[in-house]
PALUMFI-606517 format. One record per residue (C-alpha): residue number from 1; residue in one letter; chain; x negated, y, z. Coordinates in pm, 1 decimal, padded with zeros to 6 digits. Each point is the difference from the previous one (the first is absolute). Example, Ala and Ser with C-alpha at 12.3 -4.5 7.8 and 13.67 -1.06 7.14 Angstrom:
BEGIN
i: 1	aa: A	ch: A	u: -01230.0	v: -00450.0	w: 00780.0
i: 2	aa: S	ch: A	u: -00137.0	v: 00344.0	w: -00066.0
end
This chain:
BEGIN
i: 1	aa: M	ch: A	u: 01370.4	v: -07683.5	w: -03590.8
i: 2	aa: D	ch: A	u: 00152.7	v: 00307.1	w: 00210.4
i: 3	aa: L	ch: A	u: 00189.0	v: -00186.4	w: 00332.8
i: 4	aa: A	ch: A	u: 00354.4	v: 00193.9	w: -00071.4
i: 5	aa: L	ch: A	u: -00061.1	v: -00028.3	w: -00356.7
i: 6	aa: A	ch: A	u: -00010.5	v: -00381.1	w: 00102.3
i: 7	aa: I	ch: A	u: 00215.5	v: -00084.8	w: 00250.4
i: 8	aa: K	ch: A	u: 00334.8	v: 00218.1	w: -00274.1
i: 9	aa: Y	ch: A	u: -00101.6	v: -00268.1	w: -00242.7
i: 10	aa: G	ch: A	u: 00022.8	v: -00246.4	w: 00173.3
i: 11	aa: D	ch: A	u: -00293.7	v: -00166.4	w: 00138.5
i: 12	aa: E	ch: A	u: -00017.0	v: -00182.5	w: 00342.4
i: 13	aa: A	ch: A	u: -00361.5	v: 00001.7	w: 00007.0
i: 14	aa: A	ch: A	u: -00007.6	v: 00385.4	w: 00001.2
i: 15	aa: F	ch: A	u: 00322.2	v: -00047.1	w: 00278.8
i: 16	aa: E	ch: A	u: -00191.8	v: -00201.4	w: 00179.0
i: 17	aa: Q	ch: A	u: -00311.7	v: 00226.7	w: 00072.1
i: 18	aa: V	ch: A	u: 00200.6	v: 00290.0	w: 00067.3
i: 19	aa: Y	ch: A	u: 00170.3	v: -00177.0	w: 00292.3
i: 20	aa: Q	ch: A	u: -00415.7	v: -00219.0	w: 00114.4
i: 21	aa: Q	ch: A	u: -00073.0	v: 00386.6	w: 00050.2
i: 22	aa: F	ch: A	u: 00229.6	v: 00180.3	w: 00083.1
i: 23	aa: R	ch: A	u: 00226.9	v: -00219.4	w: 00210.4
i: 24	aa: R	ch: A	u: -00171.4	v: 00068.8	w: 00318.9
i: 25	aa: K	ch: A	u: -00011.6	v: 00364.7	w: -00042.3
i: 26	aa: G	ch: A	u: 00360.1	v: -00012.3	w: -00091.2
i: 27	aa: Y	ch: A	u: 00064.2	v: -00248.2	w: 00369.6
i: 28	aa: Y	ch: A	u: -00175.5	v: 00280.4	w: 00216.8
i: 29	aa: Y	ch: A	u: 00178.9	v: 00264.7	w: -00183.0
i: 30	aa: F	ch: A	u: 00325.3	v: -00150.9	w: 00077.9
i: 31	aa: L	ch: A	u: -00121.4	v: -00100.3	w: 00383.1
i: 32	aa: R	ch: A	u: -00090.8	v: 00281.0	w: 00078.7
i: 33	aa: K	ch: A	u: 00358.2	v: 00164.7	w: -00093.9
i: 34	aa: T	ch: A	u: 00181.8	v: -00275.7	w: 00098.3
i: 35	aa: N	ch: A	u: -00234.2	v: -00104.9	w: 00315.9
i: 36	aa: S	ch: A	u: 00157.1	v: -00329.4	w: -00094.9
i: 37	aa: A	ch: A	u: -00173.6	v: -00331.5	w: -00144.2
i: 38	aa: E	ch: A	u: 00279.6	v: -00076.5	w: -00159.9
i: 39	aa: D	ch: A	u: 00130.8	v: 00248.3	w: -00138.7
i: 40	aa: A	ch: A	u: -00323.2	v: 00070.8	w: -00152.6
i: 41	aa: K	ch: A	u: -00055.8	v: -00347.3	w: -00186.4
i: 42	aa: D	ch: A	u: 00354.1	v: 00012.8	w: -00154.3
i: 43	aa: L	ch: A	u: 00036.3	v: 00402.7	w: -00114.8
i: 44	aa: L	ch: A	u: -00358.7	v: -00100.6	w: -00121.6
i: 45	aa: Q	ch: A	u: 00196.7	v: -00300.8	w: -00225.7
i: 46	aa: T	ch: A	u: 00241.0	v: 00256.6	w: -00023.3
i: 47	aa: T	ch: A	u: -00255.2	v: 00239.6	w: -00156.4
i: 48	aa: F	ch: A	u: -00210.8	v: -00294.5	w: -00190.2
i: 49	aa: L	ch: A	u: 00353.9	v: -00132.5	w: -00174.7
i: 50	aa: R	ch: A	u: 00218.7	v: 00314.2	w: -00152.4
i: 51	aa: L	ch: A	u: -00377.8	v: 00085.5	w: -00113.1
i: 52	aa: W	ch: A	u: 00044.4	v: -00279.8	w: -00235.5
i: 53	aa: Q	ch: A	u: 00366.7	v: -00003.8	w: -00053.0
i: 54	aa: Y	ch: A	u: -00045.6	v: 00387.0	w: -00120.7
i: 55	aa: R	ch: A	u: -00369.6	v: -00059.4	w: -00228.5
i: 56	aa: H	ch: A	u: 00160.9	v: 00110.6	w: -00234.6
i: 57	aa: I	ch: A	u: 00019.4	v: 00374.6	w: 00118.3
i: 58	aa: I	ch: A	u: -00353.3	v: -00022.5	w: 00125.7
i: 59	aa: N	ch: A	u: -00200.9	v: 00350.4	w: -00111.2
i: 60	aa: P	ch: A	u: -00382.2	v: -00119.1	w: -00169.9
i: 61	aa: D	ch: A	u: -00026.0	v: 00350.4	w: 00078.5
i: 62	aa: F	ch: A	u: -00042.9	v: 00002.7	w: 00334.9
i: 63	aa: S	ch: A	u: -00131.4	v: -00232.8	w: 00189.3
i: 64	aa: I	ch: A	u: 00099.8	v: -00299.8	w: 00203.1
i: 65	aa: D	ch: A	u: -00059.9	v: 00069.2	w: 00323.0
i: 66	aa: N	ch: A	u: 00198.0	v: 00298.3	w: -00067.2
i: 67	aa: Q	ch: A	u: 00288.6	v: -00106.7	w: -00090.7
i: 68	aa: L	ch: A	u: -00037.4	v: -00318.8	w: 00253.4
i: 69	aa: F	ch: A	u: 00072.5	v: 00259.1	w: 00292.2
i: 70	aa: Y	ch: A	u: 00212.9	v: 00189.5	w: -00195.5
i: 71	aa: I	ch: A	u: 00205.3	v: -00306.2	w: 00049.3
i: 72	aa: A	ch: A	u: -00115.3	v: -00144.6	w: 00372.7
i: 73	aa: R	ch: A	u: 00173.1	v: 00339.7	w: 00042.5
i: 74	aa: T	ch: A	u: 00328.0	v: -00064.9	w: -00138.2
i: 75	aa: V	ch: A	u: -00001.8	v: -00342.8	w: 00154.4
i: 76	aa: L	ch: A	u: -00058.9	v: 00124.0	w: 00287.5
i: 77	aa: I	ch: A	u: 00231.0	v: 00322.8	w: -00019.3
i: 78	aa: D	ch: A	u: 00256.0	v: -00299.7	w: -00010.1
i: 79	aa: H	ch: A	u: -00118.6	v: -00205.6	w: 00267.4
i: 80	aa: I	ch: A	u: 00094.1	v: 00292.6	w: 00195.2
i: 81	aa: R	ch: A	u: 00316.7	v: 00027.9	w: -00170.0
i: 82	aa: K	ch: A	u: 00078.4	v: -00232.9	w: 00140.0
i: 83	aa: A	ch: A	u: -00116.5	v: -00004.2	w: 00347.7
i: 84	aa: N	ch: A	u: 00163.0	v: 00298.2	w: 00023.9
i: 85	aa: R	ch: A	u: 00396.0	v: -00074.6	w: -00165.5
i: 86	aa: Q	ch: A	u: 00145.8	v: -00091.0	w: 00309.3
i: 87	aa: E	ch: A	u: -00157.4	v: 00340.2	w: 00187.8
i: 88	aa: E	ch: A	u: 00165.5	v: 00186.2	w: -00402.4
i: 89	aa: I	ch: A	u: -00333.0	v: 00123.8	w: -00023.9
i: 90	aa: S	ch: A	u: -00071.6	v: 00134.6	w: -00425.0
i: 91	aa: L	ch: A	u: -00296.8	v: 00046.7	w: -00159.4
i: 92	aa: T	ch: A	u: 00008.3	v: 00186.8	w: -00319.1
i: 93	aa: V	ch: A	u: -00257.7	v: -00090.5	w: -00165.5
i: 94	aa: H	ch: A	u: 00027.9	v: -00167.0	w: -00333.2
i: 95	aa: A	ch: A	u: 00401.8	v: -00132.1	w: 00085.4
i: 96	aa: G	ch: A	u: 00061.2	v: -00113.6	w: -00308.1
i: 97	aa: L	ch: A	u: -00300.3	v: -00180.8	w: -00107.5
i: 98	aa: Q	ch: A	u: -00018.2	v: -00177.3	w: 00342.5
i: 99	aa: R	ch: A	u: 00408.7	v: -00107.1	w: -00045.8
i: 100	aa: K	ch: A	u: -00077.7	v: -00118.6	w: -00355.8
i: 101	aa: E	ch: A	u: -00367.7	v: -00151.2	w: 00113.5
i: 102	aa: E	ch: A	u: 00214.1	v: -00178.0	w: 00297.1
i: 103	aa: E	ch: A	u: 00267.7	v: -00111.6	w: -00291.7
i: 104	aa: N	ch: A	u: -00233.7	v: -00184.7	w: -00223.1
i: 105	aa: F	ch: A	u: -00200.2	v: -00115.4	w: 00313.4
i: 106	aa: Q	ch: A	u: 00300.6	v: -00299.7	w: 00130.4
i: 107	aa: A	ch: A	u: 00102.6	v: -00018.4	w: -00348.0
i: 108	aa: M	ch: A	u: -00304.2	v: -00075.7	w: -00115.0
i: 109	aa: E	ch: A	u: -00057.6	v: -00265.9	w: 00333.9
i: 110	aa: F	ch: A	u: 00342.2	v: -00096.5	w: -00048.0
i: 111	aa: D	ch: A	u: -00083.5	v: -00170.2	w: -00328.9
i: 112	aa: V	ch: A	u: -00323.0	v: -00121.9	w: 00110.1
i: 113	aa: R	ch: A	u: 00168.3	v: -00179.3	w: 00244.1
i: 114	aa: R	ch: A	u: 00303.8	v: -00115.4	w: -00186.3
i: 115	aa: R	ch: A	u: -00244.4	v: -00109.1	w: -00248.4
i: 116	aa: V	ch: A	u: -00235.9	v: -00225.9	w: 00222.6
i: 117	aa: E	ch: A	u: 00278.5	v: -00199.5	w: 00122.5
i: 118	aa: V	ch: A	u: 00090.3	v: -00096.6	w: -00313.2
i: 119	aa: I	ch: A	u: -00319.4	v: -00064.7	w: -00071.1
i: 120	aa: L	ch: A	u: -00011.5	v: -00260.2	w: 00305.1
i: 121	aa: G	ch: A	u: 00321.5	v: -00084.7	w: -00049.2
i: 122	aa: T	ch: A	u: -00225.7	v: -00255.4	w: -00306.8
i: 123	aa: M	ch: A	u: -00279.0	v: 00005.8	w: 00157.6
i: 124	aa: P	ch: A	u: -00023.7	v: -00424.5	w: 00229.4
i: 125	aa: E	ch: A	u: 00209.2	v: 00036.8	w: 00317.7
i: 126	aa: L	ch: A	u: -00372.3	v: 00004.3	w: 00228.7
i: 127	aa: R	ch: A	u: -00158.7	v: 00197.1	w: -00207.2
i: 128	aa: S	ch: A	u: 00339.4	v: 00269.7	w: 00011.7
i: 129	aa: K	ch: A	u: 00038.5	v: -00109.6	w: 00431.8
i: 130	aa: V	ch: A	u: -00385.8	v: 00059.9	w: 00062.2
i: 131	aa: F	ch: A	u: 00001.9	v: 00330.9	w: -00149.8
i: 132	aa: R	ch: A	u: 00306.5	v: 00064.4	w: 00153.2
i: 133	aa: L	ch: A	u: -00108.0	v: -00151.9	w: 00337.3
i: 134	aa: H	ch: A	u: -00313.9	v: 00223.2	w: -00007.4
i: 135	aa: K	ch: A	u: 00067.6	v: 00343.6	w: -00223.9
i: 136	aa: I	ch: A	u: 00346.6	v: 00051.3	w: 00164.0
i: 137	aa: E	ch: A	u: 00074.7	v: -00195.4	w: 00239.7
i: 138	aa: G	ch: A	u: -00402.5	v: 00069.1	w: 00210.4
i: 139	aa: Y	ch: A	u: -00033.3	v: -00320.4	w: 00074.9
i: 140	aa: S	ch: A	u: -00443.8	v: -00072.1	w: -00030.6
i: 141	aa: Y	ch: A	u: -00117.8	v: -00302.4	w: -00196.0
i: 142	aa: K	ch: A	u: -00031.9	v: -00271.2	w: 00329.8
i: 143	aa: E	ch: A	u: 00385.0	v: 00100.5	w: 00108.5
i: 144	aa: I	ch: A	u: 00091.3	v: -00037.2	w: -00408.7
i: 145	aa: A	ch: A	u: -00314.9	v: -00349.0	w: -00020.3
i: 146	aa: Q	ch: A	u: 00252.2	v: -00171.6	w: 00337.6
i: 147	aa: L	ch: A	u: 00368.3	v: 00181.1	w: -00078.7
i: 148	aa: L	ch: A	u: 00011.4	v: -00164.9	w: -00425.5
i: 149	aa: E	ch: A	u: -00267.8	v: -00311.1	w: 00139.9
i: 150	aa: I	ch: A	u: -00290.1	v: 00088.1	w: -00227.7
i: 151	aa: S	ch: A	u: -00321.6	v: 00129.5	w: 00010.9
i: 152	aa: E	ch: A	u: -00196.2	v: 00213.4	w: 00006.0
i: 153	aa: K	ch: A	u: -00136.2	v: 00114.0	w: -00181.4
i: 154	aa: S	ch: A	u: 00327.3	v: -00162.8	w: -00232.7
i: 155	aa: V	ch: A	u: 00122.7	v: 00342.0	w: 00105.5
i: 156	aa: D	ch: A	u: -00202.9	v: 00187.8	w: -00171.0
i: 157	aa: N	ch: A	u: -00002.1	v: -00183.9	w: -00312.7
i: 158	aa: H	ch: A	u: 00351.3	v: 00084.8	w: -00019.9
i: 159	aa: L	ch: A	u: -00027.3	v: 00372.1	w: 00131.5
i: 160	aa: S	ch: A	u: -00260.1	v: 00049.8	w: -00274.2
i: 161	aa: K	ch: A	u: 00188.4	v: -00197.4	w: -00302.1
i: 162	aa: A	ch: A	u: 00328.4	v: 00203.4	w: 00126.0
i: 163	aa: L	ch: A	u: -00152.3	v: 00366.8	w: 00034.4
i: 164	aa: R	ch: A	u: -00215.4	v: -00036.1	w: -00427.4
i: 165	aa: K	ch: A	u: 00323.5	v: -00128.0	w: -00090.5
i: 166	aa: L	ch: A	u: 00151.9	v: 00349.4	w: 00100.5
i: 167	aa: R	ch: A	u: -00305.9	v: 00212.8	w: -00087.8
i: 168	aa: E	ch: A	u: 00085.0	v: -00215.3	w: -00292.5
i: 169	aa: D	ch: A	u: 00356.3	v: 00074.5	w: -00117.1
i: 170	aa: L	ch: A	u: 00050.1	v: 00316.7	w: 00247.1
i: 171	aa: S	ch: A	u: -00325.7	v: 00221.4	w: -00229.0
i: 172	aa: L	ch: A	u: -00114.7	v: 00104.3	w: 00307.7
i: 173	aa: P	ch: A	u: -00319.7	v: -00005.4	w: 00193.2
i: 174	aa: L	ch: A	u: 00043.6	v: -00282.4	w: 00268.1
i: 175	aa: F	ch: A	u: -00063.1	v: 00328.1	w: 00306.3
i: 176	aa: L	ch: A	u: 00302.0	v: 00217.3	w: -00129.6
i: 177	aa: I	ch: A	u: 00206.7	v: -00303.1	w: 00034.0
i: 178	aa: L	ch: A	u: -00050.0	v: -00045.0	w: 00343.6
i: 179	aa: L	ch: A	u: 00058.0	v: 00295.5	w: 00089.3
i: 180	aa: F	ch: A	u: 00330.9	v: -00131.6	w: 00028.2
i: 181	aa: F	ch: A	u: -00040.8	v: -00260.5	w: 00219.1
i: 182	aa: K	ch: A	u: -00241.8	v: 00129.2	w: 00232.7
end
Protein backbone atom coordinates (compact mmCIF):
# COMPACT_ATOMS: atom_id res chain seq x y z
CA UNK A 1 0.00 0.00 0.00
CA UNK A 2 1.20 3.52 -0.77
CA UNK A 3 2.61 5.27 2.33
CA UNK A 4 0.41 8.35 1.88
CA UNK A 5 -2.71 6.20 1.67
CA UNK A 6 -1.61 4.03 4.60
CA UNK A 7 -1.06 7.08 6.80
CA UNK A 8 -4.38 8.55 5.68
CA UNK A 9 -6.08 5.45 7.09
CA UNK A 10 -4.18 5.65 10.39
CA UNK A 11 -1.43 3.06 9.83
CA UNK A 12 1.05 3.82 12.62
CA UNK A 13 3.73 1.56 11.11
CA UNK A 14 3.59 3.52 7.84
CA UNK A 15 3.78 6.77 9.80
CA UNK A 16 6.81 5.48 11.71
CA UNK A 17 8.41 4.43 8.40
CA UNK A 18 7.89 7.90 6.93
CA UNK A 19 9.26 9.45 10.14
CA UNK A 20 12.39 7.29 10.01
CA UNK A 21 12.81 7.92 6.29
CA UNK A 22 12.42 11.71 6.33
CA UNK A 23 13.47 12.90 9.78
CA UNK A 24 17.11 13.54 8.87
CA UNK A 25 16.21 15.39 5.67
CA UNK A 26 13.60 17.46 7.52
CA UNK A 27 15.95 18.20 10.40
CA UNK A 28 18.64 19.56 8.07
CA UNK A 29 16.05 21.57 6.13
CA UNK A 30 14.99 23.33 9.34
CA UNK A 31 18.58 23.63 10.57
CA UNK A 32 19.58 25.44 7.36
CA UNK A 33 16.61 27.80 7.65
CA UNK A 34 16.86 28.59 11.37
CA UNK A 35 20.54 28.01 12.24
CA UNK A 36 19.32 26.50 15.51
CA UNK A 37 19.48 22.79 16.36
CA UNK A 38 16.76 23.19 19.03
CA UNK A 39 14.42 25.04 16.67
CA UNK A 40 15.10 22.43 13.97
CA UNK A 41 14.12 19.61 16.35
CA UNK A 42 10.98 21.44 17.50
CA UNK A 43 9.91 22.30 13.97
CA UNK A 44 10.50 18.73 12.80
CA UNK A 45 8.35 17.39 15.63
CA UNK A 46 5.61 19.89 14.81
CA UNK A 47 5.74 18.85 11.15
CA UNK A 48 5.20 15.18 11.94
CA UNK A 49 2.58 16.00 14.54
CA UNK A 50 0.63 17.94 11.92
CA UNK A 51 1.05 15.12 9.40
CA UNK A 52 -0.57 12.74 11.88
CA UNK A 53 -3.17 15.27 13.05
CA UNK A 54 -4.29 16.07 9.49
CA UNK A 55 -3.79 12.61 8.02
CA UNK A 56 -7.43 12.48 6.97
CA UNK A 57 -6.79 15.18 4.32
CA UNK A 58 -3.69 13.54 2.82
CA UNK A 59 -4.00 13.30 -0.94
CA UNK A 60 -2.72 9.89 -2.15
CA UNK A 61 -2.27 11.37 -5.65
CA UNK A 62 0.76 13.31 -4.41
CA UNK A 63 3.94 11.83 -2.97
CA UNK A 64 4.27 11.82 0.79
CA UNK A 65 7.55 13.74 0.58
CA UNK A 66 5.87 16.61 -1.33
CA UNK A 67 3.11 16.74 1.25
CA UNK A 68 5.65 16.65 4.09
CA UNK A 69 7.58 19.49 2.48
CA UNK A 70 4.39 21.54 2.24
CA UNK A 71 3.69 20.94 5.93
CA UNK A 72 7.32 21.71 6.82
CA UNK A 73 7.17 24.96 4.88
CA UNK A 74 3.95 25.89 6.65
CA UNK A 75 5.51 25.10 10.04
CA UNK A 76 8.56 27.20 9.16
CA UNK A 77 6.38 30.15 8.12
CA UNK A 78 4.53 29.91 11.45
CA UNK A 79 7.87 29.89 13.25
CA UNK A 80 9.14 32.94 11.36
CA UNK A 81 5.92 34.79 12.08
CA UNK A 82 6.19 34.06 15.75
CA UNK A 83 9.85 35.14 15.87
CA UNK A 84 9.12 38.38 14.02
CA UNK A 85 5.89 39.26 15.82
CA UNK A 86 7.64 41.96 17.89
CA UNK A 87 8.72 43.67 14.67
CA UNK A 88 5.16 43.38 13.29
CA UNK A 89 6.33 41.66 10.12
CA UNK A 90 3.39 39.91 8.57
CA UNK A 91 3.74 37.11 6.06
CA UNK A 92 0.48 36.64 4.17
CA UNK A 93 1.02 33.28 2.49
CA UNK A 94 -1.75 30.94 3.63
CA UNK A 95 -2.57 33.20 6.60
CA UNK A 96 -6.01 31.77 7.30
CA UNK A 97 -4.87 28.17 7.04
CA UNK A 98 -1.90 28.67 9.34
CA UNK A 99 -4.01 30.41 11.96
CA UNK A 100 -6.51 27.56 11.94
CA UNK A 101 -3.73 24.95 12.08
CA UNK A 102 -2.13 26.72 15.06
CA UNK A 103 -5.47 26.87 16.89
CA UNK A 104 -6.05 23.18 16.20
CA UNK A 105 -2.53 22.31 17.36
CA UNK A 106 -2.90 24.33 20.58
CA UNK A 107 -6.28 22.75 21.25
CA UNK A 108 -4.86 19.28 20.64
CA UNK A 109 -1.84 20.01 22.87
CA UNK A 110 -4.12 21.22 25.67
CA UNK A 111 -6.41 18.21 25.24
CA UNK A 112 -3.52 15.72 25.29
CA UNK A 113 -1.96 17.34 28.36
CA UNK A 114 -5.35 17.35 30.13
CA UNK A 115 -5.96 13.70 29.24
CA UNK A 116 -2.44 12.79 30.40
CA UNK A 117 -3.13 14.48 33.76
CA UNK A 118 -6.34 12.46 34.15
CA UNK A 119 -4.56 9.20 33.31
CA UNK A 120 -1.67 10.03 35.67
CA UNK A 121 -4.26 10.52 38.41
CA UNK A 122 -5.39 6.90 37.98
CA UNK A 123 -1.88 5.48 38.31
CA UNK A 124 -0.17 4.50 41.55
CA UNK A 125 1.25 7.62 43.19
CA UNK A 126 4.88 6.53 42.83
CA UNK A 127 4.49 5.76 39.10
CA UNK A 128 2.82 9.10 38.48
CA UNK A 129 5.53 10.89 40.45
CA UNK A 130 8.32 9.14 38.49
CA UNK A 131 6.69 10.17 35.19
CA UNK A 132 6.28 13.78 36.30
CA UNK A 133 9.83 14.05 37.63
CA UNK A 134 11.36 12.59 34.48
CA UNK A 135 9.15 13.79 31.60
CA UNK A 136 7.85 17.08 32.95
CA UNK A 137 10.53 18.30 35.34
CA UNK A 138 13.51 16.78 33.50
CA UNK A 139 15.14 14.80 36.30
CA UNK A 140 17.49 11.95 35.36
CA UNK A 141 16.86 8.34 36.42
CA UNK A 142 19.66 8.64 38.96
CA UNK A 143 18.26 11.85 40.47
CA UNK A 144 14.78 10.36 40.72
CA UNK A 145 16.14 7.19 42.32
CA UNK A 146 17.97 9.24 44.95
CA UNK A 147 15.05 11.58 45.55
CA UNK A 148 12.48 8.79 45.95
CA UNK A 149 14.91 6.32 47.55
CA UNK A 150 14.32 3.60 44.96
CA UNK A 151 16.61 1.90 42.46
CA UNK A 152 17.22 3.22 38.96
CA UNK A 153 15.71 -0.03 37.67
CA UNK A 154 12.52 0.77 39.60
CA UNK A 155 12.50 4.21 38.02
CA UNK A 156 12.82 2.59 34.59
CA UNK A 157 10.05 0.08 35.35
CA UNK A 158 7.64 2.75 36.61
CA UNK A 159 8.35 4.98 33.64
CA UNK A 160 7.86 2.12 31.17
CA UNK A 161 4.53 1.17 32.76
CA UNK A 162 3.37 4.79 32.80
CA UNK A 163 4.24 5.26 29.13
CA UNK A 164 2.54 1.99 28.18
CA UNK A 165 -0.62 3.05 30.04
CA UNK A 166 -0.61 6.48 28.38
CA UNK A 167 -0.17 4.97 24.93
CA UNK A 168 -3.02 2.52 25.50
CA UNK A 169 -5.42 5.08 26.95
CA UNK A 170 -4.63 7.94 24.56
CA UNK A 171 -4.58 5.80 21.39
CA UNK A 172 -1.67 7.84 20.02
CA UNK A 173 1.79 6.67 18.96
CA UNK A 174 4.17 6.95 21.90
CA UNK A 175 6.49 9.43 20.23
CA UNK A 176 3.56 11.81 19.66
CA UNK A 177 2.69 11.66 23.35
CA UNK A 178 6.30 12.38 24.26
CA UNK A 179 6.38 15.43 21.97
CA UNK A 180 4.42 17.29 24.60
CA UNK A 181 6.96 16.48 27.32
CA UNK A 182 10.30 17.38 25.71
